[in-house]
C-alpha positions in Angstrom: 22.9 6.7 79.9 24.6 3.4 80.3 23.7 0.9 83.0 25.5 2.0 86.2 26.6 -1.6 87.0 28.3 -2.2 83.7 29.7 1.3 83.5 31.4 0.9 86.9 32.9 -2.4 85.7 34.2 -0.7 82.6 35.8 2.3 84.4 37.3 -0.1 87.0 39.6 -1.4 84.3 41.2 2.0 83.7 43.6 2.1 86.7 44.9 -1.4 85.8 45.6 -0.4 82.2 47.4 2.8 83.1 50.1 0.9 85.0 52.8 1.2 82.4 56.5 1.1 83.0 59.2 3.2 81.4 59.7 1.0 78.3 58.6 2.4 75.0 56.3 0.4 72.7 57.4 -1.6 69.7 56.4 -3.8 66.9 56.6 -7.6 67.0 59.3 -9.4 65.1 56.9 -10.9 62.6 57.1 -9.9 58.9 54.8 -9.9 56.0 57.7 -10.9 53.7 57.3 -14.6 54.4 54.4 -17.0 55.0 54.7 -18.8 58.3 54.1 -22.5 57.4 53.9 -23.3 61.1 50.7 -21.2 61.6 48.5 -23.1 64.0 44.7 -23.2 63.9 42.4 -24.5 66.7 38.9 -23.9 65.2 39.0 -26.8 62.6 39.4 -29.6 65.1 39.0 -27.9 68.6 42.7 -28.8 69.0 45.9 -27.2 67.7 47.0 -28.2 64.2 49.2 -26.5 61.6 47.3 -24.7 59.0 49.0 -26.5 56.1 48.0 -29.9 57.5 44.3 -29.1 57.8 41.8 -31.3 55.7 39.2 -28.5 55.4 39.2 -25.1 53.6 40.6 -22.7 56.1 42.2 -19.3 56.4 44.1 -17.4 59.1 44.2 -13.6 59.1 47.4 -12.9 61.0 48.1 -10.2 63.5 50.6 -8.5 61.1 47.9 -8.5 58.4 45.4 -7.0 60.8 47.7 -4.2 62.1 49.1 -3.2 58.7 45.7 -3.0 57.1 44.5 0.1 58.9 41.1 -1.4 59.8 39.8 -1.2 63.3 36.6 -3.4 63.2 36.1 -7.1 62.3 33.7 -6.5 59.3 36.3 -4.3 57.6 39.2 -6.8 57.5 37.1 -9.8 56.8 35.5 -8.2 53.7 38.9 -8.3 52.0 39.1 -12.1 52.1 38.4 -14.4 49.1 34.9 -15.8 49.1 33.5 -13.5 51.8 31.2 -10.6 51.3 29.9 -8.2 53.9 26.1 -7.8 54.0 24.5 -4.6 55.4 21.9 -4.9 58.2 19.9 -2.5 60.3 21.4 0.8 61.5 24.8 0.4 59.7 25.5 -3.1 61.0 27.2 -5.7 58.8 27.3 -9.5 58.7 29.2 -11.8 56.3 28.2 -14.0 53.4 30.4 -17.1 53.2 30.5 -19.2 50.0 27.2 -17.5 49.0 25.5 -18.5 52.3 23.6 -15.8 54.3 25.1 -14.3 57.5 22.7 -16.1 59.8 24.2 -19.4 58.9 27.8 -18.6 60.0 28.8 -19.1 63.6 30.9 -16.3 65.1 33.1 -17.1 68.1 35.5 -15.2 70.3 38.2 -17.4 71.8 36.0 -20.4 70.9 32.9 -19.0 72.6 29.7 -18.0 70.7 28.7 -14.4 70.2 25.0 -13.6 70.6 22.7 -10.7 69.8 21.6 -11.2 66.2 19.1 -8.9 64.6 17.1 -10.5 61.8 19.7 -13.2 61.7 22.7 -10.8 61.3 25.3 -10.5 64.0 26.8 -7.0 63.7 30.6 -7.6 63.2 31.3 -3.9 63.5 30.9 -4.2 67.2 34.0 -6.4 67.5 37.2 -4.4 67.8 40.5 -5.6 66.2 42.7 -3.8 68.7 43.4 -6.9 70.9 43.0 -9.6 68.3 45.9 -12.0 67.8 44.4 -13.7 64.7 41.2 -14.6 62.9 40.4 -18.2 62.0 37.9 -18.9 59.2 36.5 -22.4 58.4 34.5 -22.7 55.2 31.8 -25.3 54.9 29.4 -27.0 57.3 30.9 -27.5 60.8 28.0 -28.6 62.9 29.8 -31.9 63.7 31.8 -29.9 66.2 29.9 -26.7 66.8 26.2 -27.6 66.4 23.6 -25.0 65.3 24.5 -21.9 63.2 27.6 -23.5 61.8 25.7 -24.5 58.7 27.9 -22.3 56.4 31.1 -22.1 58.4 32.8 -20.7 61.5 34.7 -17.5 62.2 36.8 -17.6 65.4 38.4 -14.4 66.7 41.5 -15.3 68.9 42.4 -12.4 71.3 45.8 -11.5 72.7 46.5 -13.2 76.1 49.8 -14.6 77.3 52.9 -12.6 76.4 56.6 -12.9 77.1 57.9 -12.7 80.6 57.4 -9.2 82.1 55.2 -6.4 80.8 53.8 -6.2 77.3 51.9 -3.1 76.2 50.1 -1.6 73.2 48.4 1.8 73.0 47.1 3.6 69.9 44.9 6.5 68.9 43.2 6.8 65.5 41.3 9.8 64.1 39.3 9.9 60.9 36.5 11.3 58.7 33.1 11.9 60.4 35.0 12.5 63.7 35.6 8.8 63.9 37.9 8.1 66.9 39.4 4.7 67.9 41.5 4.4 71.1 43.1 1.3 72.7 45.1 0.5 75.8 46.2 -3.1 76.0 48.6 -4.4 78.7 49.7 -7.8 80.1 52.1 -9.0 82.7 53.6 -12.5 83.0 55.6 -13.7 85.9 56.7 -17.4 85.9 53.4 -19.4 85.7 51.1 -16.4 86.3 49.7 -14.0 83.7 47.2 -11.1 84.0 46.0 -9.1 81.0 43.4 -6.5 80.1 42.3 -3.9 77.5 40.1 -1.0 77.0 38.9 0.2 73.6 36.6 3.2 72.8 35.2 3.7 69.3 33.0 6.6 68.3 31.7 8.4 65.2 29.3 11.3 64.3 27.7 9.0 61.7 27.0 10.1 58.2 24.1 11.0 55.9 24.0 9.9 52.2 20.5 11.1 51.4 19.9 14.8 52.2 16.4 16.0 53.1 14.9 12.8 54.4 15.0 14.0 58.0 17.4 11.3 59.3 21.0 10.2 59.1 22.0 7.1 57.1 24.1 6.0 60.1 23.4 7.8 63.4 26.1 9.0 65.8 27.4 6.3 68.2 30.0 5.6 70.9 31.0 2.2 72.1 33.4 0.8 74.6 35.0 -2.7 74.8 36.9 -3.9 77.9 38.4 -7.1 79.0 40.3 -8.7 81.9 42.0 -12.1 82.1 43.9 -14.2 84.5 45.9 -17.3 83.6 47.7 -19.6 86.0 49.7 -22.7 85.2 49.4 -25.2 88.2 52.0 -27.6 86.7 50.7 -31.2 87.2 47.3 -29.9 88.3 46.7 -28.2 84.9 46.1 -24.6 83.9 43.3 -22.1 84.5 42.1 -19.2 82.3 39.5 -16.8 83.6 38.3 -14.1 81.2 35.7 -11.3 81.4 34.6 -9.1 78.4 32.4 -6.1 78.3 30.8 -4.2 75.4 28.7 -1.1 75.7 27.2 1.3 73.1 25.1 4.4 72.9 23.5 5.2 69.6 21.3 8.0 68.3 18.9 5.7 66.5 17.0 2.5 66.8 17.0 -1.0 65.3 13.7 -2.6 66.4 11.5 0.5 66.4 10.7 1.4 62.9 8.0 4.1 63.1 9.0 7.7 62.7 9.6 9.7 65.9 11.2 12.9 67.3 14.2 11.4 69.1 15.5 7.9 69.0 18.0 6.4 71.5 19.5 3.0 71.7 21.7 1.4 74.5 23.4 -1.9 74.0 25.5 -3.9 76.5 27.1 -7.3 76.4 28.8 -9.1 79.3 30.5 -12.5 79.1 32.7 -14.5 81.4 34.5 -17.7 80.7 36.5 -20.2 82.7 38.8 -22.7 80.9 40.6 -25.6 82.5 43.2 -27.7 80.7 45.2 -30.6 82.1 47.5 -33.3 80.6 46.1 -36.3 82.5 48.9 -38.5 81.1 51.3 -38.5 78.2 48.5 -39.5 75.8 45.3 -38.1 77.4 44.3 -34.4 77.9 41.2 -32.8 79.4 39.6 -29.5 78.5 36.6 -27.9 80.4 35.0 -24.7 79.0 32.4 -22.9 81.1 30.8 -19.9 79.5 28.1 -17.3 80.4 27.1 -14.4 78.2 24.3 -11.8 78.0 23.2 -9.3 75.4 20.8 -6.4 76.2 19.5 -3.8 73.8 17.1 -1.0 75.1 15.5 1.5 72.7 13.3 4.5 73.2 11.5 6.9 70.9 11.0 10.2 72.7 8.5 12.9 71.7 7.5 16.3 73.1 5.3 14.7 75.7 7.6 11.9 76.7 8.4 8.3 75.6 6.4 7.4 72.5 7.6 3.8 72.1 10.2 1.5 73.7 11.7 -1.9 72.9 13.7 -4.3 75.0 15.8 -7.2 73.9 17.5 -9.4 76.5 19.2 -12.6 75.5 21.4 -14.9 77.5 23.4 -18.1 76.9 25.1 -20.5 79.3 27.3 -23.3 78.0 29.4 -26.2 79.4 31.8 -28.1 77.1 33.9 -31.0 78.4 36.3 -32.8 76.0 39.0 -35.5 76.2 41.7 -36.0 73.7 43.7 -39.2 73.4 46.8 -39.4 71.2 48.1 -42.7 69.9 51.6 -43.9 69.3 51.1 -43.6 65.5 50.4 -39.8 65.6 46.6 -40.2 65.3 44.2 -38.9 68.0 40.6 -38.9 68.8 38.5 -36.3 70.7 35.3 -37.0 72.6 33.2 -34.1 74.1 29.9 -33.5 75.7 28.0 -30.6 77.3 24.9 -28.5 77.4 23.4 -25.1 76.3 20.7 -23.0 78.0 19.4 -20.0 76.1 16.7 -17.5 77.1 15.2 -14.4 75.6 13.0 -11.5 77.0 11.9 -9.2 74.2 9.2 -6.7 73.5 6.6 -8.4 71.1 7.3 -11.8 72.6 4.7 -12.4 75.4 6.5 -15.5 76.8 10.0 -16.0 78.1 11.2 -18.9 75.9 14.0 -21.1 77.1 15.9 -23.4 74.8 17.8 -26.3 76.4 20.1 -28.8 74.6 22.6 -31.5 75.4 25.3 -32.5 73.0 27.8 -35.2 72.4 30.5 -35.3 69.8 33.3 -37.5 68.6 36.2 -36.9 66.2 39.0 -39.2 65.0 42.1 -37.7 63.3 43.7 -40.7 61.6 47.2 -40.6 60.0 47.2 -43.8 58.0 50.8 -43.0 56.7 53.0 -40.0 56.0 50.9 -39.1 52.9 47.3 -39.7 54.0 45.3 -38.0 56.8 41.6 -38.9 57.4 39.4 -36.9 59.8 35.9 -38.1 60.7 33.5 -36.9 63.3 29.9 -36.9 64.4 27.8 -34.8 66.8 24.4 -35.5 68.4 22.2 -32.6 69.7 19.1 -33.2 71.8 16.9 -30.1 71.9 13.8 -29.4 74.0 12.0 -27.5 71.2 12.8 -29.4 67.9 13.8 -32.9 66.8 17.3 -34.2 67.6 20.1 -33.6 65.1 22.9 -35.9 64.1 25.7 -34.1 62.2 28.4 -36.2 60.5 31.6 -34.9 58.8 34.5 -36.6 57.0 37.5 -35.0 55.4 40.9 -36.0 54.1 44.3 -34.7 52.9 46.6 -36.7 50.6 50.2 -35.5 49.9 51.4 -36.4 46.4 54.7 -34.7 47.3 56.0 -32.1 49.8 54.6 -29.4 47.4 51.3 -30.8 46.2 48.3 -32.0 48.2 44.7 -32.9 47.5 42.1 -32.4 50.2 38.3 -32.9 50.4 35.5 -32.8 52.9 31.8 -33.6 53.3 29.8 -32.2 56.2 26.2 -31.9 57.4 25.2 -28.5 58.9 22.0 -27.3 60.5 20.5 -24.2 62.1 17.6 -24.3 64.6 14.7 -21.9 64.3 15.5 -18.7 66.3 13.3 -17.1 68.9 11.9 -14.6 66.4 10.6 -17.3 64.1 9.0 -19.2 66.9 7.6 -16.6 69.3 7.4 -13.1 67.7 4.1 -11.3 67.9 4.7 -8.0 66.2 2.2 -5.5 64.8 3.3 -2.4 62.7 0.2 -0.3 62.4 2.1 2.4 60.4 3.1 0.0 57.6 0.1 -2.2 58.0 1.4 -5.7 58.8 1.6 -8.3 61.5 4.4 -10.9 62.0 3.7 -14.0 64.1 6.0 -16.8 65.1 4.8 -20.4 64.6 4.5 -21.1 68.3 2.0 -18.3 68.9 0.2 -18.1 65.6 -2.6 -20.6 66.4 -3.6 -18.7 69.6 -3.6 -15.3 67.8 -5.5 -16.6 64.8 -8.1 -18.3 67.0 -8.7 -15.0 68.8 -9.0 -13.0 65.5 -11.5 -15.6 64.1 -13.6 -15.4 67.2 -13.8 -11.6 66.8 -14.5 -11.9 63.1 -11.3 -9.9 62.2 -10.0 -12.2 59.4 -10.9 -11.9 55.7 -8.8 -15.0 54.8 -6.4 -17.5 56.4 -4.1 -20.1 54.9 -3.4 -23.0 57.2 -0.7 -24.5 54.9 1.9 -22.1 56.2 1.3 -22.6 59.9 3.0 -26.0 60.6 5.8 -26.5 63.1 9.2 -25.4 62.0 12.1 -27.8 61.6 15.8 -27.1 61.6 17.3 -25.8 58.3 20.1 -28.1 57.1 22.7 -28.5 54.5 25.2 -30.9 52.9 28.5 -29.3 52.2 31.2 -30.5 49.8 34.7 -29.2 49.2 37.5 -30.5 47.0 40.8 -28.7 46.7 44.4 -28.7 45.6 47.2 -27.0 47.5 50.5 -26.4 45.8 53.7 -24.7 47.0 56.0 -23.5 44.1 58.3 -22.5 46.9 57.7 -22.5 50.7 56.4 -18.9 50.6 54.5 -19.1 47.2 51.3 -21.1 47.8 48.5 -21.7 45.3 45.1 -23.0 46.5 42.1 -24.1 44.4 38.9 -25.2 46.0 35.6 -26.4 44.5 32.6 -26.2 46.7 28.9 -27.0 46.7 26.3 -26.5 49.5 22.9 -28.1 49.2 20.5 -26.4 51.6 17.2 -27.8 52.6 14.2 -26.7 54.7 15.0 -23.0 54.4 12.7 -20.9 56.5 10.8 -18.2 54.5 8.4 -15.5 55.5 5.0 -16.0 53.9 1.6 -14.3 53.8 -0.8 -16.5 55.9 -3.8 -14.2 56.2 -5.3 -10.7 56.2 -7.3 -8.8 58.8 -10.5 -7.0 58.0 -8.7 -3.7 58.5 -6.4 -4.5 55.7 -3.3 -5.6 57.7 -1.4 -8.4 56.2 -0.4 -11.3 58.5 3.0 -12.9 58.0 4.5 -16.1 59.5 7.3 -18.5 58.8 7.5 -22.0 57.2 10.1 -24.4 55.8 9.6 -24.3 52.1 12.8 -23.7 50.1 15.6 -25.8 48.7 18.7 -24.0 47.4 22.3 -24.5 46.5 25.5 -22.5 46.3 28.4 -23.8 44.3 31.6 -22.5 42.7 35.3 -22.3 42.7 37.9 -20.3 44.8 41.4 -19.7 43.7 44.0 -17.8 45.8 47.8 -17.5 45.9 50.7 -15.1 46.5 54.0 -14.2 44.9 57.2 -12.3 45.9 59.0 -11.2 42.7 61.5 -9.4 44.8 62.3 -9.6 48.5 60.5 -6.3 49.4 57.3 -7.0 47.4 54.5 -9.4 48.1 51.5 -9.7 45.8 48.5 -11.9 46.7 45.2 -12.4 45.0 42.1 -14.5 44.9 39.0 -15.1 42.8 35.6 -16.7 43.5 33.1 -17.9 40.9 29.7 -18.4 42.5 26.3 -19.8 41.5 23.6 -19.5 44.1 20.1 -20.6 43.1 16.7 -21.7 44.4 15.8 -25.2 43.2 12.1 -24.4 43.0 12.8 -21.3 41.0 14.8 -23.4 38.5 11.7 -25.7 38.1 9.5 -22.7 37.5 11.8 -21.4 34.7 12.1 -24.9 33.2 8.3 -25.3 33.1 7.9 -22.1 31.1 5.6 -20.4 33.7 7.7 -17.3 34.4 7.2 -14.1 32.5 8.6 -10.6 32.4 7.3 -7.3 30.9 9.2 -5.3 28.3 9.9 -1.9 29.8 9.2 -0.1 26.5 6.4 -2.0 24.8 4.9 -3.2 28.1 4.3 -6.6 26.5 4.8 -9.7 28.5 7.1 -12.5 27.3 8.2 -15.9 28.6 11.5 -16.3 30.3 13.9 -19.1 29.5 15.8 -21.2 32.0 19.1 -19.3 31.3 17.3 -16.0 32.2 17.3 -17.0 35.8 20.2 -15.3 37.7 19.9 -16.8 41.1 19.5 -15.7 44.8 19.4 -12.1 45.8 22.5 -10.4 47.1 25.0 -12.7 45.4 27.7 -11.8 42.8 28.8 -14.2 40.2 32.3 -12.9 40.3 34.5 -11.7 43.2 38.2 -10.7 42.8 40.7 -9.7 45.5 44.2 -8.3 44.9 46.7 -7.1 47.6 50.1 -5.5 47.2 52.5 -5.0 50.1 55.8 -3.2 49.5 58.5 -2.7 52.1 60.6 0.5 51.6 63.5 -0.2 54.0 64.8 -2.3 56.8 62.7 -0.5 59.3 59.6 -2.3 57.9 58.0 0.9 56.6 55.5 -0.3 54.1 52.7 0.5 51.7 49.7 -1.9 51.8 47.2 -1.6 48.9 44.1 -3.8 48.5 41.6 -4.0 45.6 38.3 -5.8 46.0 36.1 -6.3 43.0 32.5 -7.4 43.4 30.5 -8.3 40.3 26.9 -7.2 39.7 24.1 -8.3 42.1 20.6 -7.4 42.9 18.7 -6.9 46.2 15.1 -6.8 45.0 12.8 -8.1 42.2 12.3 -5.0 40.1 10.0 -6.5 37.4 7.5 -8.0 39.9 7.6 -11.7 38.8 9.0 -12.9 42.2 12.3 -14.1 40.7 15.7 -12.5 40.1 16.3 -12.7 36.3 18.6 -10.9 33.9 15.9 -8.3 33.1 15.8 -7.0 36.7 17.8 -4.0 37.8 21.2 -4.9 39.1 23.8 -3.0 41.2 26.8 -2.6 38.9 30.1 -4.4 39.5 32.5 -2.1 41.3 35.9 -1.9 43.0 36.5 -0.9 46.6 40.2 -0.1 47.2 42.0 0.5 50.5 45.5 1.7 51.1 47.6 2.2 54.2 51.0 3.7 54.8 53.0 2.5 57.8 56.0 4.4 59.0 58.2 3.5 62.0 59.6 6.6 63.8 61.5 4.4 66.2 61.6 0.7 66.8 58.6 1.1 69.2 56.6 4.0 67.7 54.8 3.9 64.4 52.4 6.1 62.4 49.8 5.0 60.0 47.8 6.8 57.3 44.8 4.9 56.0 42.5 5.8 53.1 39.4 3.6 52.9 37.6 3.3 49.5 40.4 5.1 47.7 38.5 5.3 44.4 35.5 6.9 46.1 32.8 4.5 44.9 29.3 5.2 46.3 25.7 4.0 45.7 23.5 6.1 47.9 20.4 4.2 46.8 21.4 0.6 47.4 24.6 0.4 49.5 24.0 2.6 52.5 26.9 1.0 54.5 29.4 2.7 52.2 29.9 6.4 52.9 32.5 6.9 50.2 36.2 7.8 50.6 37.3 8.2 54.2 40.7 9.1 55.8 42.2 8.3 59.1 45.5 8.8 60.9 46.9 6.5 63.7 49.7 6.7 66.2 50.8 3.4 67.7 53.0 2.6 70.7 53.8 -1.1 71.0 56.2 -3.2 73.1 
């Protein structure tokens, strides 16, 4: 059962959302037929700026694109974007890989506020509903100069629906699909003069699925989750404006994430509560003030139940408090600078962590957006983070955009990014007797090792891997061309390179006398990701839009390159069983990365009622998840997952101006890999009824 307090808050939203007047629901006036050159992004500079004027690689997934796609969760829509790959996690969860960088290095925000609750570094994007999302903003490349830790690889900011036109605005839909998957949404807002109130409820459930018969468990267990939100907005004229928002997420799941030993019955409950207060005021014609106050909590409770009661349980309780105050000053020349400061407080209570760690940090950042003339825009910034558990970080960034003409622009950026060691890497004290291993965080390992030594329980111990952890960091470079053949036919080319240092790895540090292996963490690796991204779109006729993109990616470990160059890496012939030396060009790179990725989308409008067919093809080249020939490296003689195409198609039909139907076929070609890709159940179908006004 769900927590009574949070459940009552959820159900308290229902009467508010059922207050709907006699108007029928309809689609907004936006159209996929043209690209809006006035699209505005806030994530790149923490202030509004047109997308076409940005100096960094950025992408906006619009509301129309989201609604016409047929997708209902964040991980689904974001996997169709150029240079982004979804990465499976525990229990069917999915994170994202951005420019070849792992999910734990990408910061996820909702309305500018961080989302917490990562498991082994992956934040499950499938828990974020798209029902009330206005747009999704994606920034590629290190962004720690504005956002601090976790923005080493980039930022994804989900902007939700809030203020609407005067009066009532409403949206309701119901979607039913394969595996008894159901998605229901009610979203309503009311605006009167300077006051707005808005809220939403979403319920998403599935019976799960099983790709491997006879193993006694489902690949993805049945689940049901609910998302709710309430918001108030008030414009106080010269006194500024206030926005108060509350969001709630709850989930019941037949299955566990943290408990890994077999049991009779597994149950998991997750809840997330967050509240934010935003204040904005124009202090003068040239100076504005923004204050963001944010509090969020994430709780996961798991139980394993046998015939005689509870066999095992695990609790995970994380909280984050944040205050961010910033001033923006605009000059008479069109330039502006932003200065901000604030603090974070983060805590965690978790099974297998004996202490209650608390991380505190204070930050100060500055950014100057300088328009030297009509052709050249230079943006520079720097951020200082002072942390109570690791050394201070200074994160600079500089970017530019030069317009050769109205149609052709060059832009480039350099940024420093970092990620602090997480609670798991510092404080975990976990023993799995079934599988025979122990994992110790660096802050507790000395105490545990001393106790084991005093009891003569160690056969060996390597002190080299038990030093204090430092923040992982990167230098990110991007250089790109932006060309508009016509206002709605853009072409973008971006070269990128990310040099990553002090990567934290798991290492064997010892072994107990009973045979249990002891693991801990250390900063050892250096790596890089580099490549090119190309994307564009074309409308050969008014009713048809074709868009496509391609990414070429090289992601490699620098120490592995040295090993291959030195001639010390070998492989074994699978037939003759003879060992042979590997050459430098035999090294493929990091696990889970594809050299090639291709995206193609076709949207065809059948009539003036905006009935349309939306087809997307996503090709991912070969990649490997494990070292199959036991030489500790990924080389061309390992076993790879073959390149494959995932195709999605949606049919959108408008019965009236305000009522539409949608048929969605996900994975149209039916590709499956039941051994390696357990997050893909094969071809699925869904049908959706939408009322919108």
